[in-house]
N, C-alpha and C positions, 0 to 999 in steps of 0.2 A: 746918296747911298754913295759915296765913295771910289773912285777908281778900282785900291787896297781890295772892297771888300768885295767889289764886281767879279775881283781874279780870284779870290781867295775860293781854292778849292773845298774848306769845309763850307764853303755858303750856302753850295749845298746837299740834299740828300744822300741824293744821287754821289752824286764823286767821293766825299767819303767816306761813305760805304764801298765803292771800288776803293779808293786811293789804300782806307787801313779797315777800313769793320771788316769786309772780306778778309784778306793773308790772318788777319788777327782769328778766326773766329774758325782757317785752314789750323794758326800754328796747333787752336785749340785741340781740334780734331782728330789732328795729325798722333796728339800726345799718346794718342791709344796705339800707334804705327809703330811694325817692327823700329830699330835704328835706320838704316840706311832710307829711307823714306819716311822717317821723319826728321834727317838732315835735311832729308832735296826736302823740302816743304817748309823749312822754316827757313835755306835758305833767299829760298826764291823769294818764303812776304816779305822777309829783313831789305831782303834787296829791294824792290817792291816799293816797301814802301819807306828804306829808305832815302829812293830813290823821287818816290812822291813829292814824298816832302821837299828837297831839293829843289826843285824843279816845282814847290807853289811861293818855297819863302820866293826865288829869281822872275816866279807870277808878282807879288801882291808883297811878298817882302815881310811874308807870316813871322814872328823874332822870335817868337819859338821851334820853328821848322830850321832856321840858319842850324841849333844843334840836336835837335835831332831828329834828322840827316844821315849827318854823320855820328851820330853816337849809334845807330839801327843797323847800317852797312860796317860801320867795325862790332857792333856786337852782332858779326857773319861770324871771325873769327874762332869765340870761342863755338859756336857750334858748331862745327865745321872739326876744329877740335875734338872734344867732346866727343862729335855721333864716328871721327875717324875709331877714336879713339887712341889720340899723340896727348892729346890732357886728359883722364879719367879725374870730369867730375862727383867721384860715389853711384852711389847708386839714388842719390836722390840730385846727381848731374843736371837731369833738365829741370829737377824744380827748381833750381836757383838758377835757372842764366832764365824761366818765361820768369820769377822772380824783380830778375834781373834788369830786364831790359824793361819789363809796362813799368813796374816800383820807378826805374829808369827813365823811364818818356816822363811817366804821369810828370816826375819831380821838376824835368828840367823843362817841362812845358808851363810848370803855372808859376818857377821861379824864374826862368827870363820874363816871358807878357808882366809878371806881377816886379819891377825889379826893372821892366823897358816898353813897354807898354805893344797894345798888341804888334804892329805895323811900325816897318823903320822904311 
C-alpha cells in the first residue's frame, strides 16, 4: 500500500461515508424541506464535502479532489442565490441544482482520474 493510498479518505468506508455519503444523504432528505432549511442543509453539505475534497487532495494528492473540492464550494453560490430568491431558477430549480452538482461532480471525478490518474 502506497503512502497516497494509505492517506486517502476514500480508502475506508467510514471516512467516505462521513466525508461524502452522509452529506449527500442529507441533501437528498432535505429536498422535501421548506426552502430556508433546505438551503441551509445544502450549503453546509456542500461546504463539508468541498472541504473534505480539498483536505483529501492535500493529504494524498487525489486528482479528482483537486477539482471537485472547488466545484462543490462554488456550487454554494447558486444554491444560496436560489434559496434566497435572488436568482430564481423556477419551480424545478432545486432539481437542476441537484443534477448539476451530481453530474458535475461525477464528470469531474471520472474525467480527471481517467486523464491524469488517481494520485499526483
